[in-house]
N, C-alpha and C positions, 0 to 999 in steps of 0.2 A: 359761734363758739366751736373751736376745733375739738373733735373727740377722738380722732385717730391717734393711737399711742405712738406709732412710729413718727408721725409728723410732730407731735408734741415733744418727743424726745429731741428731734432735730432742732426745734425752736429753742430748746433750753441748752443744747450742747454745741450745735454746729449749724448755724443758719446758712452757711454756704451751700448746704445740701438742699436748700429749698428753692423752688421755682414756681412760676405760675403757668397753668395750662388754660387756653381759651378755645372753646368749641363754639364757632360762629355758624349758625344755621342760615347760610347764604342761599338765595333762591336757586342757584345752580348746583348746590351741593354743600355739605358741611366743610368748613375750613378749620383745620386743627393746627394751632400754633402754640409755642411756648416761649418763655422769656429769656431763654439762653440761646446759644448758637448751635447750628447743626441740626441733625435729625434725632428724634427720640421716639421710643415706642411705648405705648401704654394702652391697655384695654383693646388690644388687637388693632390699633390704629397708629399711623405714622403722624407725628407732630413736628411741624417745621419751626425751627428757631428764628425768631425775629429780633431777638437781642436788643441792641442799642437803637434799632430803628423803630421801636414801638414803645408805647407807654400807656398806662391806665391811671386815672386820677378822678377824684371827686369833681363834679361839674362846678362851675363858678357860681357865685351868689345870684339870686334871682330866679332859680329853677327849683324844681321839687326836691325836697330832702331825699337823698339816696340816689339821685341821678348821677351818672358817671360818664366819662369820656374815654374812649379807646382811640389812640392815634397811631397811624402807621405812616412812615416816610418811605417813599420808594421812587425809583427812576423808571420802573417798569410801566410803560404806557398801557399795556394790556390790563394790568390790575386797576389802573386809574379808569380806563374805559368801562370795565365791569362795574366799578363803584358808581359811575355816573349812570350807566344804562340800566342796571338791574334794580328793581324796586325791592329793597330789603327792609323797608319800614314794617314793623310789627313782628319781624323774625326774632327768635330768642337767641340769647348768648349766655353760655355757662362758663364761669371762671372757677378753676380749681386751684387750691394750694397743694403742691406735690413735693415729694421728697425723693432724693436719689440715694443709692448706696455708694460704696467706695469705688465702684466702677462707673459711676455717673449714670447708672440705669435707674429709671423711675421704679420705685417699689411701693409707693402709696400715694393716693391723691384723695382729696376731699372737696366737695362742692362748697364754695364760700359765697359766690355771687350768682344770682339768676335774674337777668334783666331782659328787656326787649329793645330792639333798635327803634329809636324815635326819629332820628334824622341821620343823613350821611353827607355832611358838607365836604367838599373837595376843594383844595387850593392847589392850583397848578403853578409850576415854576421849574427851575433847574432840578430841584428835588420836590416832588409832589407830596402833598399831605392829605391823607384820607382820615376822616374822623367819624367814629360811630358814637352818636349820642345815645346812651343807654338809659332807659326809663323803666319805672315800675309797671306792674300789671294794670293799675288804674289808668295811668296815662295811655298805655297801649290800647286798652279797650275803648277809651274815650276817643282816641284817634281813629280806631276802626269804625265806630259809630258815625263819626264826622264824615268819613269818606264814603259811607253808604248812602248819603243824602244826594241822590242824583235827581235832576229834573229830566223830563222826557227829552228835552233838547240836548242836554249834556250827555245823556245815555246814548242817543243816536250818533252824536259826534264821536264819542269814544268807541262805540261798537256799531259801525254802519251796516254790518251784515246780519245783525241780530234784530229780529222783529218783535222783541219782547214788548216794547211800548205799544206797537200796533195791536198786539194780542190783547193787552190790557184795555186799550181804547175800544176794541171791538166787543170785548166782553161787557164793558161798562155801558155801551150804547144799545145793547140788545139782550133779550133773555138768554140765560145760559144754555137752554136747550136748542137755540137757533145757531149757536156758534159751531162752525164745522171744523175748527182746529187746523185750518189749512196753512197758517203762517209757520215759518220755521224759527226755531230758537237754537242757536248754536249749529252743531253739525250732527248729521246722522239722524237715527230715530225713525226713518222711513224705510220702506221695504228694501230698496236697493242700496241703502246707506248714503244716498245723495241728499243734498240740501236744496230746497226750493225757497224762494223768497217772494211768494205772492203776498201782497199786502192789501188789507182792507182800506178802503177810502170812504 
């Protein structure tokens, strides 16, 4: 339900003044886009127009009610590589309905959609297509719980320099007061900031 009077007035009198803003919390930094062309400024930020190259719509049948898809078409391989390389699953996306004045400057905006990135499928070709599948909070936290279920083997494979599993095994096989804490977890934490990787066997 829109409550901003400026936006409500535009909805009733001149819908050409309306546009969408999207704040995508990407792993490498926030991405600010809008549904028109060119650059616009709002909330002390620069929003880049994606215009005809982007769309947002309700997801197809067979998914959770309220799921949405954001699609961007681009020939920029750097953007495609980032979409493939960066793990954006679980990051939040905010979509606003905004209104411009007679000089096409944004004068009001109201949050209308708040979702989380569930998947980022990419289709490559002459024109590449990047899609953000946007899901609700329940699906987001269910996904997070699923990805926390590591076995010792998968953890060591994913993080070969982290001795977390060895620490746990050492603690489990001996009384707590006999464990000397010599294994390393991550980086630093020792006197000189270096990391050692002595492992209990």
